[in-house]
C-alpha positions in Angstrom: -54.8 67.0 101.9 -54.6 66.4 98.3 -51.0 67.3 97.9 -49.9 64.6 95.6 -50.1 65.5 92.0 -50.1 63.1 89.1 -49.4 63.8 85.5 -52.3 63.9 83.0 -52.8 65.3 79.6 -54.7 68.4 80.8 -52.6 69.7 83.7 -51.4 68.5 87.0 -53.8 67.8 89.9 -53.3 68.2 93.7 -54.0 65.0 95.8 -53.7 66.1 98.3 -60.1 70.1 126.6 -71.0 73.8 168.5 -72.8 76.6 169.4 -71.4 79.0 172.0 -73.6 80.7 174.6 -73.6 84.3 175.4 -74.3 85.5 179.1 -75.5 88.9 180.2 -77.6 90.9 182.7 -81.4 91.1 182.4 -84.0 93.7 183.4 -87.0 92.5 185.5 -89.2 90.3 183.4 -92.7 91.6 183.1 -94.9 90.2 180.4 -95.4 92.2 177.4 -95.1 95.9 178.0 -94.9 99.1 176.0 -92.3 99.2 173.5 -89.0 100.7 174.6 -85.5 99.7 174.7 -85.2 96.0 175.1 -83.5 94.4 178.1 -80.3 92.7 177.8 -81.0 89.1 177.1 -79.2 86.3 178.6 -78.7 83.1 176.9 -80.6 80.0 177.3 -84.2 80.1 178.3 -87.2 80.1 176.1 -88.4 83.4 177.4 -85.3 85.3 176.5 -85.0 87.2 173.3 -85.6 90.5 171.9 -88.4 92.8 172.5 -90.2 95.5 174.4 -89.5 96.8 177.9 -89.4 93.3 179.3 -86.2 91.3 179.5 -87.9 88.2 178.3 -90.8 87.2 176.2 -91.8 88.6 173.0 -91.6 92.2 172.1 -94.3 94.8 172.9 -97.0 95.6 170.6 -96.4 99.3 170.6 -96.0 101.2 167.4 -92.3 101.0 167.6 -90.7 97.7 168.7 -87.9 97.6 171.2 -84.4 97.1 170.2 -83.4 93.5 170.1 -81.9 91.7 173.0 -78.3 90.6 173.0 -77.8 87.5 170.9 -78.7 84.3 172.8 -77.5 80.9 172.0 -81.1 79.9 171.4 -83.5 78.1 173.7 -86.3 76.0 172.4 -87.0 78.8 170.0 -85.2 82.0 169.1 -86.8 85.1 170.6 -89.1 87.1 168.5 -88.9 90.8 167.7 -91.8 93.2 168.2 -94.6 92.5 165.8 -95.0 96.2 164.8 -94.4 97.5 161.4 -91.0 99.0 162.0 -89.1 97.0 164.5 -85.8 97.8 165.9 -82.6 96.8 164.3 -81.4 94.4 167.0 -80.2 91.0 166.2 -83.0 88.8 167.6 -82.9 85.1 167.9 -80.0 82.7 168.1 -77.0 83.4 166.0 -76.5 80.0 164.5 -77.7 78.3 167.7 -79.5 75.0 168.0 -82.8 76.7 168.5 -85.5 76.6 165.8 -83.7 79.2 163.9 -86.1 78.9 161.0 -88.4 81.4 162.8 -85.7 83.9 162.6 -87.0 85.2 159.3 -90.3 86.2 160.9 -88.7 87.5 164.1 -87.3 90.4 162.4 -88.7 93.1 164.7 -91.8 93.5 162.6 -89.9 92.8 159.4 -87.3 95.5 160.2 -83.6 95.0 160.1 -83.4 92.2 162.7 -83.6 88.8 161.5 -83.5 85.6 163.5 -79.8 85.9 164.2 -78.0 84.0 161.5 -80.9 81.6 161.2 -82.7 82.7 158.2 -85.5 81.1 156.4 -84.5 78.5 153.9 -83.2 80.1 150.8 -85.1 79.6 147.6 -83.9 76.9 145.3 -82.1 77.8 142.2 -83.6 78.6 138.8 -85.3 76.0 136.8 -83.7 74.4 133.9 -82.7 76.8 131.1 -84.4 76.4 127.8 -82.2 75.4 124.9 -81.2 77.9 122.4 -82.6 78.0 118.9 -79.3 77.0 117.4 -76.6 75.0 119.1 -76.6 77.1 122.3 -77.5 75.4 125.6 -79.8 76.8 128.2 -78.6 79.1 130.9 -77.5 77.4 134.1 -79.7 78.3 137.1 -78.2 80.4 139.9 -77.7 78.8 143.3 -79.9 80.2 146.1 -78.2 82.5 148.7 -76.9 80.6 151.8 -79.2 80.8 154.8 -78.2 81.3 158.5 -78.5 78.8 161.3 -79.4 75.3 160.3 -81.2 76.4 157.2 -79.5 75.3 154.0 -78.9 77.4 150.9 -80.9 76.6 147.9 -79.5 74.3 145.3 -78.5 75.5 141.9 -80.8 75.3 138.9 -80.3 72.6 136.4 -78.4 73.3 133.2 -80.7 73.7 130.2 -80.4 71.2 127.4 -78.7 72.2 124.3 -80.8 73.7 121.5 -81.4 71.9 118.3 -79.0 72.2 115.4 -79.3 75.3 113.4 -80.9 75.1 110.0 -79.0 75.5 106.8 -79.2 78.9 105.2 -78.8 77.5 101.7 -81.9 77.8 99.5 -83.7 74.7 98.3 -82.9 74.2 94.7 -83.7 71.6 92.1 -81.0 69.5 90.4 -80.7 70.3 86.8 -81.9 67.8 84.4 -80.5 66.5 81.2 -76.9 67.4 80.5 -74.1 65.5 78.9 -72.0 63.0 80.8 -68.3 62.3 80.4 -66.5 59.4 82.0 -63.0 59.7 80.6 -60.4 62.3 80.7 -61.5 65.3 78.7 -61.5 69.1 78.3 -63.7 71.4 76.4 -65.9 74.5 76.4 -69.5 75.2 77.2 -71.9 78.1 76.7 -71.3 81.3 78.7 -67.6 81.3 78.0 -66.9 78.5 80.4 -64.3 75.8 80.1 -64.4 72.4 81.8 -62.0 69.6 82.6 -62.5 66.0 83.8 -59.5 64.0 84.9 -59.0 60.7 86.8 -55.8 58.8 87.4 -57.4 55.7 86.0 -58.2 54.0 89.4 -61.8 53.3 90.0 -64.5 55.2 88.2 -65.5 58.9 87.8 -68.0 60.7 85.6 -69.0 64.4 85.2 -72.3 65.6 83.8 -72.3 69.1 82.3 -75.5 71.1 82.0 -76.3 73.9 79.6 -77.1 76.4 82.5 -74.2 78.5 83.8 -71.4 76.4 85.2 -73.6 73.8 86.8 -72.4 70.3 86.8 -72.7 67.0 88.7 -70.0 64.4 89.4 -69.8 60.9 90.7 -66.8 58.8 91.7 -66.4 55.2 92.9 -63.2 54.0 94.5 -61.3 56.8 92.8 -57.6 57.1 93.5 -57.6 60.7 92.3 -60.6 62.4 90.6 -61.1 66.0 89.5 -63.9 67.8 87.8 -64.2 71.6 87.3 -65.9 74.3 85.3 -65.0 78.0 85.2 -63.0 80.6 83.4 -59.8 79.9 81.4 -57.2 82.6 80.6 -54.3 82.9 78.2 -51.6 83.3 80.8 -50.7 86.8 79.6 -52.1 88.9 82.6 -51.8 88.8 86.3 -55.0 88.6 88.4 -54.8 92.3 89.1 -54.6 93.1 85.4 -57.4 90.8 84.5 -60.1 92.4 86.8 -62.4 91.2 89.6 -63.3 87.5 89.6 -66.0 86.0 91.8 -68.1 82.9 92.1 -71.6 82.0 93.4 -72.3 78.4 94.2 -74.6 75.9 96.0 -74.0 72.2 96.2 -75.2 69.0 97.8 -72.9 66.1 98.2 -72.4 62.7 99.7 -68.9 61.3 100.3 -68.6 58.0 102.0 -64.8 57.8 102.3 -61.6 59.5 101.3 -60.8 63.2 100.8 -63.1 65.6 99.1 -62.4 69.3 98.4 -64.9 71.8 97.1 -64.1 75.4 96.0 -62.0 77.3 93.5 -58.9 76.0 91.8 -56.3 77.3 89.3 -52.8 78.0 88.3 -50.5 80.9 87.5 -47.3 80.9 85.6 -44.1 83.0 85.9 -44.0 82.2 88.7 -45.6 78.8 88.6 -48.3 78.6 91.4 -51.1 76.2 92.1 -53.9 77.5 94.3 -57.1 76.4 96.1 -59.9 78.3 97.8 -61.8 75.7 99.8 -65.2 76.4 101.2 -66.3 72.8 101.8 -64.7 69.4 102.2 -65.4 65.8 103.2 -64.7 64.0 106.5 -61.2 65.5 106.7 -60.6 69.3 106.8 -57.5 70.4 105.0 -54.8 71.3 107.6 -51.1 71.4 108.4 -50.2 68.0 106.8 -50.5 67.0 103.2 -51.7 63.6 102.2 -48.2 62.5 101.5 -47.2 63.3 105.1 -45.2 66.4 104.4 -46.0 69.6 106.4 -47.7 72.7 105.2 -46.8 76.1 106.5 -49.5 78.3 108.1 -49.0 81.7 106.6 -51.8 83.5 108.5 -55.5 84.2 108.4 -57.6 86.4 106.2 -61.2 87.6 106.3 -63.1 87.3 103.0 -66.8 87.3 102.5 -67.5 87.7 106.2 -65.6 84.6 107.4 -62.0 83.7 108.3 -59.8 81.5 106.2 -56.6 79.9 107.2 -53.9 80.3 104.6 -51.4 77.5 104.0 -48.4 77.1 101.8 -46.8 73.9 100.5 -43.8 73.5 98.2 -44.0 70.7 95.6 -40.6 69.4 94.4 -40.2 67.3 91.3 -44.0 67.1 90.6 -46.0 67.4 87.4 -47.5 70.8 86.6 -49.2 72.5 83.7 -45.7 73.4 82.4 -44.3 69.9 82.5 -43.1 67.1 84.7 -40.5 67.3 87.5 -41.4 70.9 88.4 -40.9 72.7 91.7 -43.7 75.1 92.6 -45.6 76.5 95.6 -49.2 75.6 96.4 -51.4 78.2 98.2 -54.6 77.2 100.1 -57.3 79.4 101.6 -59.3 77.0 103.8 -62.5 78.4 105.3 -62.6 77.8 109.1 -66.2 76.6 108.9 -67.4 74.6 105.9 -70.4 75.8 103.9 -72.3 74.4 101.0 -73.4 77.7 99.3 -72.4 81.3 99.1 -70.3 84.0 97.3 -66.6 83.6 96.9 -64.6 86.8 96.1 -61.8 85.1 94.3 -59.8 88.3 93.6 -59.9 89.3 97.2 -58.2 86.0 98.1 -55.5 86.9 95.5 -54.9 90.3 97.0 -54.9 89.0 100.6 -52.3 86.3 99.6 -50.1 88.9 98.1 -50.4 91.0 101.3 -49.1 88.0 103.2 -46.1 87.8 100.8 -47.5 85.0 98.5 -46.7 86.1 95.0 -48.8 85.1 92.0 -47.9 85.0 88.3 -50.0 85.3 85.2 -53.4 83.6 85.6 -54.2 80.4 83.7 -57.6 79.5 85.2 -60.2 80.1 87.9 -62.6 77.2 88.1 -65.3 75.8 90.4 -64.0 72.4 91.5 -64.6 69.1 93.2 -61.6 66.9 93.8 -61.7 63.5 95.5 -59.1 61.0 96.5 -59.3 57.4 97.6 -63.1 57.2 98.1 -66.6 57.2 96.7 -69.2 60.0 96.5 -71.2 62.4 94.4 -71.9 66.1 94.2 -74.5 68.3 92.4 -73.7 72.0 91.8 -77.2 73.5 91.6 -75.9 77.1 91.5 -72.7 77.8 89.7 -71.3 80.9 88.2 -67.8 82.3 87.8 -67.8 85.9 86.7 -65.2 88.4 85.6 -65.9 92.1 85.9 
């Protein structure tokens, strides 16, 4: 993070996963007879199975099928249940035998309770591939088919759906302002609407800021900048605390490119008595601000807050012997609200961040500024703020 701060004329800047057979007794074996109670089947032969008054053969064709024979180990084919509409509940066919258990599904006593022993028909295959979501959500994985009895195999699971395409940005399309006045050296000043601006660079590389006459809109470019800062917003006379001043908020939209280095986009400012430097960061470059400052020193995670419908991590870092708006060799705390997901447009309730910090025990002094900012270190890039307002109510 940009935690290193360098002196300049306009204030300090932050740089910073086997089948068993069953034997039994059998009734005489007529051919198909009237339905009744089935004989007790013995294991083995083709004729044995469930069904009618006979001990062998297929079930009778009476209105009510006989009860199923005792389970056989399966002959050349599992016995069939009666073909009537409401067969008996016996277990017909071979229970996992070597017979052609696949007929078991049909041999269910006229589609009653009895199935072909444990040899069921082959289970259906799993669902087809899920369809990708409209955002970044992948398709739903297909469910595996239920396992079948006998030698039949359970169905395979469906294929996972491919991920959906990336969600589209919710930021409106806007046009970059035209005209404006460009500054390429350290400067401060005021613009219409009661706004104040500041451009500062440590002298390494090149950085420029173009200020437009509409709200707090501006553009900035930097090339091989060691530390570059540009901001526009509200300035205060350091006589009132944020609570005494009122409610401050910002609306912004920006587009940027940043090839290298660190880039922070958000709200920036200072308080005095006590001296505090603060950032509310909604967007950044390739490196998200976290637990370590750019000089290698740690930051303290104070907690999380919810502002404007999203969660921010709050960090604290103490600067010792650093330049500040009150002079050089100052010791002061820095506060950071870092949005957990970056965005390029939206509403920032600045005063809500202030009150949430104080709830976490981070005190603030009298307000010196609240400005929309881009800060960059050790890199090259550009940014256009196509919507930019900082409002006090």
